[in-house]
C-alpha positions in Angstrom: -29.6 21.2 16.7 -28.0 18.2 15.2 -24.6 18.7 13.6 -24.7 17.8 9.9 -21.5 19.4 8.6 -17.9 19.9 9.6 -15.8 22.9 8.8 -12.0 22.6 8.9 -11.1 26.2 9.4 -8.0 28.4 8.9 -5.5 25.6 8.0 -2.9 25.1 5.2 -5.1 23.5 2.6 -3.0 21.0 0.5 -5.4 19.7 -2.0 -3.5 16.6 -3.2 -2.8 17.9 -6.7 0.8 19.0 -6.0 0.0 22.7 -6.5 0.9 25.2 -3.8 -1.1 25.1 -0.6 -3.1 28.1 0.7 -4.6 29.1 4.0 -8.3 28.5 4.2 -11.2 26.2 4.9 -12.7 22.9 3.9 -16.4 22.2 4.5 -17.8 18.7 4.4 -21.3 17.3 4.8 -22.4 13.7 4.7 -19.7 11.8 2.9 -18.8 14.7 0.5 -16.7 17.8 0.3 -19.1 20.7 -0.1 -16.8 23.7 -0.5 -13.2 24.8 -0.2 -12.1 28.4 0.2 -11.6 31.2 2.7 -14.1 32.5 5.3 -16.6 29.7 4.6 -18.3 30.1 8.0 -19.7 33.4 6.8 -21.0 32.0 3.5 -22.4 28.6 4.2 -24.6 26.9 1.5 -28.2 27.8 1.5 -30.2 25.6 3.9 -27.2 25.0 6.2 -27.2 27.1 9.4 -24.1 27.8 11.6 -25.7 25.8 14.4 -25.5 22.7 12.2 -21.8 23.1 11.6 -19.0 21.7 13.8 -15.9 23.9 13.5 -12.4 22.4 13.7 -9.7 25.0 14.3 -6.8 24.1 12.1 -4.6 27.1 12.7 -1.0 26.0 12.3 -2.1 22.6 10.9 -2.3 21.2 7.4 -5.6 19.9 5.9 -5.1 17.2 3.2 -6.9 14.4 1.5 -6.7 11.1 3.4 -3.6 9.3 2.5 -3.8 6.3 0.1 -1.5 3.4 0.8 -0.4 2.3 -2.6 1.1 -1.0 -1.5 -0.4 -3.1 1.3 -1.0 -6.7 2.4 -4.0 -5.7 4.4 -6.4 -8.1 2.7 -7.1 -10.2 5.8 -6.3 -7.7 8.6 -9.2 -5.4 7.5 -11.5 -8.3 8.4 -9.7 -9.6 11.5 -8.9 -6.2 13.0 -11.2 -3.7 11.3 -10.1 -0.8 13.5 -7.0 -0.4 11.4 -5.1 1.6 14.0 -1.6 1.1 12.4 -2.9 2.8 9.2 -5.4 5.4 10.6 -2.7 6.7 13.0 -0.6 7.6 9.9 -3.4 9.5 8.2 -4.2 6.6 5.8 -7.8 6.3 4.8 -7.6 3.9 1.8 -5.4 0.8 1.3 -4.6 -1.0 -2.0 -4.6 -4.7 -1.2 -3.7 -7.8 -3.2 -0.1 -6.7 -4.1 2.9 -8.8 -5.1 0.7 -11.5 -6.7 -0.9 -12.3 -3.3 -4.6 -11.7 -2.8 -7.1 -13.3 -0.5 -9.6 -13.9 -3.3 -10.4 -15.9 -5.3 -9.0 -18.9 -3.5 -10.0 -21.2 -0.6 -7.6 -23.3 1.4 -7.0 -24.3 5.0 -3.2 -24.3 4.6 -1.8 -21.1 3.2 1.7 -21.9 1.8 4.4 -19.3 1.2 4.1 -16.6 0.0 0.3 -16.7 0.7 1.0 -17.0 4.4 2.0 -13.3 4.3 -1.7 -12.7 4.6 -2.0 -14.9 7.7 -3.1 -18.4 8.4 -6.7 -19.5 8.0 -7.6 -16.4 5.9 -8.3 -17.9 2.5 -12.1 -18.4 2.6 -13.3 -16.4 -0.4 -13.8 -18.2 -3.7 -14.8 -15.0 -5.5 -14.0 -11.3 -5.3 -17.7 -10.8 -4.6 -17.5 -13.0 -1.5 -14.5 -11.0 -0.3 -16.3 -7.7 -1.0 -19.3 -8.9 1.1 -16.9 -9.8 3.9 -15.4 -6.3 3.9 -18.9 -4.8 4.0 -19.9 -7.0 7.0 -16.7 -6.2 8.9 -17.1 -2.4 8.3 -13.4 -1.5 8.6 -12.1 1.9 9.3 -10.3 2.1 6.0 -11.5 2.1 2.4 -10.3 -1.0 0.6 -9.4 -1.2 -3.1 -8.4 -4.7 -4.2 -6.1 -6.2 -6.8 -6.2 -9.8 -7.9 -3.0 -11.7 -7.3 -1.4 -13.8 -10.1 0.1 -16.2 -7.6 -3.3 -16.6 -6.0 -4.7 -17.5 -9.4 -1.9 -20.0 -9.9 -2.7 -21.7 -6.6 -6.4 -21.8 -7.5 -5.9 -23.2 -11.0 -2.6 -25.1 -11.3 -1.8 -28.7 -10.3 2.0 -28.1 -10.3 3.2 -24.6 -9.4 6.7 -25.4 -10.6 5.5 -25.4 -14.2 4.0 -22.8 -16.5 0.2 -23.0 -16.7 -1.3 -25.3 -19.3 -3.9 -24.2 -21.7 -6.7 -25.4 -19.5 -5.1 -23.9 -16.4 -4.7 -20.5 -18.2 -8.4 -20.7 -19.1 -9.3 -21.3 -15.4 -7.2 -18.4 -14.3 -8.7 -16.2 -16.9 -12.2 -17.1 -15.8 -11.4 -16.3 -12.2 -9.8 -13.0 -13.1 -12.7 -12.0 -15.5 -15.2 -12.6 -12.7 -13.1 -10.7 -10.2 -12.8 -7.7 -12.5 -16.5 -7.8 -13.2 -16.9 -7.7 -9.4 -15.0 -4.4 -9.2 -11.3 -5.4 -8.7 -8.9 -2.6 -9.6 -6.5 -4.8 -11.5 -3.9 -7.6 -11.5 -0.7 -7.9 -9.5 2.1 -10.3 -9.9 5.0 -11.5 -7.8 7.3 -13.2 -10.3 10.1 -12.9 -7.7 8.5 -15.7 -5.7 9.2 -19.3 -6.3 5.5 -20.1 -6.9 5.2 -17.6 -9.7 8.7 -17.6 -11.1 8.0 -20.5 -13.6 5.3 -18.4 -15.3 6.5 -17.1 -18.6 5.8 -13.5 -19.5 3.0 -14.4 -21.9 1.1 -16.2 -19.1 0.9 -12.8 -17.3 0.3 -10.9 -20.6 -2.8 -13.0 -21.3 -4.3 -12.2 -18.0 -3.3 -8.5 -18.2 -5.3 -8.2 -21.4 -8.4 -9.1 -19.4 -7.6 -6.3 -17.0 -7.2 -3.9 -19.9 -10.7 -4.7 -21.2 -12.1 -3.8 -17.8 -10.1 -0.6 -17.4 -7.8 -1.8 -14.6 -4.1 -1.7 -13.9 -1.2 -4.1 -13.6 1.1 -3.9 -10.6 4.2 -6.1 -10.4 6.8 -7.2 -7.9 9.5 -7.6 -10.5 11.0 -11.0 -11.4 14.3 -9.6 -10.1 15.3 -6.6 -8.1 18.9 -7.6 -8.0 21.4 -8.4 -10.8 18.7 -9.0 -13.4 16.7 -5.9 -12.6 17.1 -4.3 -16.1 15.8 -7.4 -17.8 13.0 -7.6 -15.3 12.0 -4.0 -15.9 11.9 -4.7 -19.7 9.7 -7.7 -19.1 7.3 -5.8 -17.0 7.1 -2.9 -19.4 6.6 -5.2 -22.4 3.9 -7.2 -20.6 1.9 -4.1 -19.8 2.5 -2.5 -23.2 1.4 -5.6 -25.1 -1.7 -6.0 -22.9 -2.5 -2.3 -23.2 -2.7 -1.7 -19.5 -1.1 0.9 -17.1 1.9 -0.5 -15.2 2.8 0.0 -11.5 6.3 -1.2 -10.5 6.0 -2.3 -6.9 8.4 -1.1 -4.1 11.1 -0.1 -6.6 14.6 -0.9 -5.3 18.0 -2.1 -6.3 18.6 -4.8 -3.8 21.9 -6.2 -2.5 25.2 -4.4 -2.2 26.3 -5.4 -5.7 23.4 -3.4 -7.1 23.6 -0.3 -5.0 23.7 2.8 -7.1 21.9 1.2 -10.0 18.9 3.5 -9.7 21.0 5.7 -11.9 20.2 3.1 -14.6 16.7 1.9 -13.6 15.0 5.3 -13.2 16.0 6.5 -16.8 14.8 3.2 -18.1 11.5 3.6 -16.3 11.1 7.1 -17.8 11.9 5.6 -21.3 9.2 3.0 -20.8 6.9 5.8 -19.6 7.3 7.6 -22.9 5.4 4.9 -24.7 3.0 3.7 -21.9 1.6 4.8 -18.5 4.1 3.8 -15.9 4.3 4.5 -12.1 6.0 3.0 -9.1 5.7 2.9 -5.4 8.3 2.9 -2.6 8.6 2.6 1.1 10.9 5.0 2.9 13.4 2.5 4.5 16.6 0.6 3.5 15.2 -2.7 4.7 12.6 -4.8 3.0 10.5 -7.6 4.6 9.1 -10.8 3.3 9.1 -14.5 4.1 12.3 -16.1 5.3 14.3 -17.2 2.3 17.7 -18.9 2.2 18.6 -17.3 -1.1 18.3 -13.8 0.4 20.7 -14.7 3.2 24.2 -13.8 1.9 26.2 -13.3 5.1 26.8 -9.7 4.1 23.5 -7.8 4.8 21.8 -7.8 8.2 18.7 -10.0 8.5 16.2 -9.5 11.4 13.7 -12.3 12.2 10.1 -11.0 12.2 8.5 -14.4 13.0 9.2 -18.1 13.1 6.9 -21.0 13.6 9.7 -23.3 14.7 11.6 -20.9 17.0 9.3 -18.1 17.9 11.5 -17.2 20.9 14.0 -15.7 18.5 11.6 -13.2 17.0 13.1 -9.7 16.7 16.7 -10.9 16.8 19.3 -10.7 14.1 19.9 -13.9 12.1 23.7 -13.5 12.7 23.2 -13.6 16.5 21.0 -16.6 16.3 23.5 -18.4 14.0 26.3 -17.6 16.5 24.3 -19.0 19.4 23.7 -22.2 17.5 27.2 -22.5 16.1 26.1 -22.7 12.5 26.2 -20.5 9.4 23.3 -18.1 8.7 21.9 -20.2 5.9 21.6 -23.2 8.2 20.0 -21.0 10.8 17.6 -19.7 8.2 16.5 -23.3 7.3 16.0 -24.2 11.0 13.8 -21.1 11.5 11.5 -21.7 8.6 8.7 -21.1 8.0 9.2 -17.5 9.1 9.7 -13.9 8.0 12.5 -11.4 8.1 13.6 -7.9 7.4 16.5 -7.7 4.9 18.7 -4.7 5.0 19.2 -4.8 1.3 19.0 -1.2 0.1 21.3 1.9 0.0 19.9 5.2 1.3 21.0 7.1 -1.8 19.0 4.8 -4.0 16.0 5.1 -1.7 16.2 8.9 -2.0 16.5 8.9 -5.8 13.4 6.7 -6.0 11.3 8.5 -3.5 12.1 11.9 -5.1 11.1 10.7 -8.6 7.9 12.3 -9.9 6.4 8.9 -10.9 6.7 7.6 -7.3 3.8 7.0 -5.0 4.1 6.0 -1.3 3.3 2.5 -0.1 3.9 1.0 3.3 4.2 -2.6 2.2 3.6 -3.4 5.9 3.0 -7.0 7.0 0.4 -6.8 9.7 0.5 -10.5 10.7 4.2 -10.5 11.6 4.9 -10.9 15.3 7.7 -8.3 15.2 6.8 -6.3 12.0 8.9 -4.0 10.0 8.3 -0.4 11.3 6.9 0.6 8.0 3.6 -0.9 9.1 3.1 1.9 11.6 5.4 4.7 10.4 5.9 4.8 6.6 3.8 7.9 5.7 4.8 10.2 8.6 8.4 9.1 7.9 8.2 10.5 4.4 7.1 13.8 5.7 9.5 14.0 8.6 12.7 12.6 6.9 12.4 13.2 3.2 10.4 16.5 3.2 11.2 18.3 6.5 14.8 17.1 7.0 16.1 16.2 3.5 14.0 18.6 1.5 13.8 16.2 -1.5 10.4 17.8 -2.5 7.9 20.3 -1.3 5.2 19.5 1.2 2.6 19.7 -1.5 4.6 17.3 -3.7 4.9 14.9 -0.8 1.2 14.9 -0.2 0.6 14.4 -3.9 2.6 11.2 -3.8 0.3 10.0 -1.0 -3.0 11.1 -2.4 -3.8 12.5 -5.9 -1.1 10.6 -7.7 -2.1 7.3 -6.2 -5.8 7.8 -6.9 -5.0 8.6 -10.5 -2.7 5.7 -11.1 -5.0 3.1 -9.4 -8.1 4.7 -11.0 -9.7 5.3 -7.6 -12.7 7.5 -8.3 -13.5 10.7 -6.3 -10.7 10.5 -3.9 -7.2 11.9 -3.5 -8.1 15.5 -3.9 -9.8 18.2 -1.7 -12.3 19.5 -4.2 -16.1 20.0 -4.0 -18.0 16.9 -4.8 -15.1 14.6 -3.9 -15.4 12.0 -1.1 -14.7 13.4 2.3 -11.6 11.6 3.3 -9.6 14.2 5.2 -6.4 14.2 7.4 -5.4 17.1 9.6 -1.7 17.1 10.6 1.0 19.3 12.1 3.7 19.8 9.4 6.2 20.8 12.1 5.7 17.8 14.3 4.6 14.9 12.2 7.0 12.0 12.5 7.2 8.2 12.8 8.1 6.7 16.2 8.2 3.0 15.1 11.7 1.5 15.0 13.1 -1.9 14.2 13.5 -2.5 17.9 10.1 -1.2 18.9 8.0 -1.5 15.7 4.5 -1.1 17.1 4.3 2.6 18.0 1.9 5.2 16.7 3.2 8.2 14.8 2.9 11.7 16.2 1.5 14.8 14.6 -1.7 13.4 13.1 -4.5 15.5 14.7 -7.6 13.8 13.2 -8.7 11.6 10.4 -12.1 11.6 8.7 -13.2 8.7 6.4 -16.2 9.2 4.2 -17.1 12.2 6.3 -17.0 10.4 9.6 -14.4 11.3 12.2 -12.5 8.0 12.5 -9.4 8.8 14.5 -8.3 11.4 17.1 -4.9 11.9 18.5 -4.3 11.9 22.2 -2.4 10.3 25.0 -3.9 7.0 23.8 -4.6 7.1 20.1 -8.0 5.6 19.4 -10.4 4.7 16.6 -13.7 6.6 17.1 -15.9 5.2 14.4 -15.5 2.8 11.5 -16.8 4.1 8.1 -14.6 2.5 5.5 -15.9 1.0 2.3 -15.0 -1.5 -0.3 -14.1 0.6 -3.4 -14.9 -0.9 -6.7 -13.2 0.2 -9.9 -14.6 3.5 -11.2 -16.9 4.2 -8.3 -16.7 5.3 -4.7 -19.7 3.3 -3.7 -20.1 -0.2 -2.4 -21.9 -2.5 -4.8 
């Protein structure tokens, strides 16, 4: 008889809500969760015989909702490499794309300039969100995709001169593009005011766009204008923008960057809570002390370590420290940086105590912020989610296992308004990860960044078994969907 349901049996059920887990079963059929409870094999729904049910023994394992990556730049990679092994192998079933003001749609160009080149060369082919949505549908990735619209992308699409604020006509053009994208199901707007191409935009330029998002019931995520000396001012700007627009705020990869700012999470986190008293505010974080972005001279201070992740001019130095490259060339690091551009780098900007304060905060979700097109990527691309469980739950005990899973599932689904996911409850979509709490760990390092995590037993996406662990981790079937705001279905 054909198998039409899967029973995850006798595991530690962690439902994504943050409440205590319990030993029991999860039954799925089609793309939905049918039941949760104990002894479900002996009380199957009417019309479902035991012969139709595949049983997965989860003794000693945890059963959780598929992890939701709150911060990705996977816009293009879900089309180019739809297997999505770096994410599936972490237990991730849904990715939020279009972060930091950078989205693939709505924009068409043959020459992606920084910071758009973080999404890869030759990727910008989608004049509308609907066109991008259709491309995802055709590619059939392993992962579900929920897309934000990037403010920087809108500026590239509408402005003649990115070094200036948008004119009235240019604002109208951006607004029209955003309005259409939201109507096509985008989950909200992101900004990257830190980047040179968006920095000239005044706050009211973003507020005007965020009001459109509010009318559609979306969210506003921002890479702050500054994560260094001016971080307090930048947080106020982000809070005021979202408050005036009437839209929920997500602070992207919250950090206090640069040695002069280490310890300032003691200031920023209370301010975020104060903002949260008047408006919905959340944040995401990746569990590392190094960030990664394009190679920028202003981020090279001769104090922090900088590791090259790619360079078009000198690819032979990929994976090396900038200081070593500069020594070889007999120049200072800023000169070496200029010679290596365009390129990307890991910047060891953060302090571990700050990372721990942010990751433990109840408003914090987990995001990888991985850059899949880098030749020598930051290890967060392959290891972020298991690292949270291995280092910050199992070793550091900053939170309970249930709270850790909540940061990766239910909290993220709620904050990004992703319907019917993030919880193991009857009627919800059947995104399920089974993992070993005692073994789960990241194996990717800065030296060897492309390495699958251990301890993930299996991953189901929309009820389909997508990933199985083994000597050679592999993608079994691709069943991801383009998620539109307020629905789990492709439209």
